[in-house]
N, C-alpha and C positions, 0 to 999 in steps of 0.2 A: 504494500500500500504506499501511496505517496501523499504528502500533505498538500492539499489544494488551497486551503484558505485558513487563516488564523486572524481572529478578530474578537473584540470585546463587545461588539454591537450585536445584540440578540436579533435585531430586525434583519441585519445582513446575513446572519446564519440562516434564518427562516427563509429569506428570499433565495439564497444560494441553494439550499436543500430542495425547495419547491422547483426551482428552475432546472436543476439536475435530474430531479425525479421525472419531470416532464420530458426530458431528453432520453430517459431510460437508463440513466447512469446511477448505479447504487452508491450511496455515501455512508460513511460511518463518522459520527461525531465523537470526538475525544475531549476529555477534560471537563465534561459536564458536571460531574460530581465535585471536582476540585473547585470550580467556580461557585458552586453552592456552598461548599465548606468555608470559602473565604468571605462569604457574606454578600456575594453578588455586588461587590464594590468595583469590579472591573479590573482587578490586578492580574488575574490569570486568564489569558484569552482561551477561547474554545477553538478547536481545530476541526476542520472537515477533511476527511481522508477519502481517497478513491483508489480503485485498483490501478496498478501501474499501466495496464493496457488502455485504460480509459482516461488517463491523465490529460493528454493533449486535447482530446475532444471536450473534456470538462473545462479546462482552462480557456479554451476558445469560447465556449458558451458563456463563461463568466465575463470575459473581456467584451464580448458583443453586447452584454447587458449592463455594462458600467461598473463591474467589480474587478478588483485587481487580484489575480491568483498569486499564491505564494510560489516563487520559482527559485 
């Protein structure tokens, strides 16, 4: 798996996941529990991971919709 997005913005996470789901790209969200433990003050960003084979198409989908993928 490769890291596609890392952000503290929950709306960005929701948008990216919905966008990728619409493209048929499976995602896995990491650090959800850590951000809850730290009190949701935004210190620990959440990460969206995708399969290595889907990284390029997922990154392209994010770029086309105004999000900056982690590269």
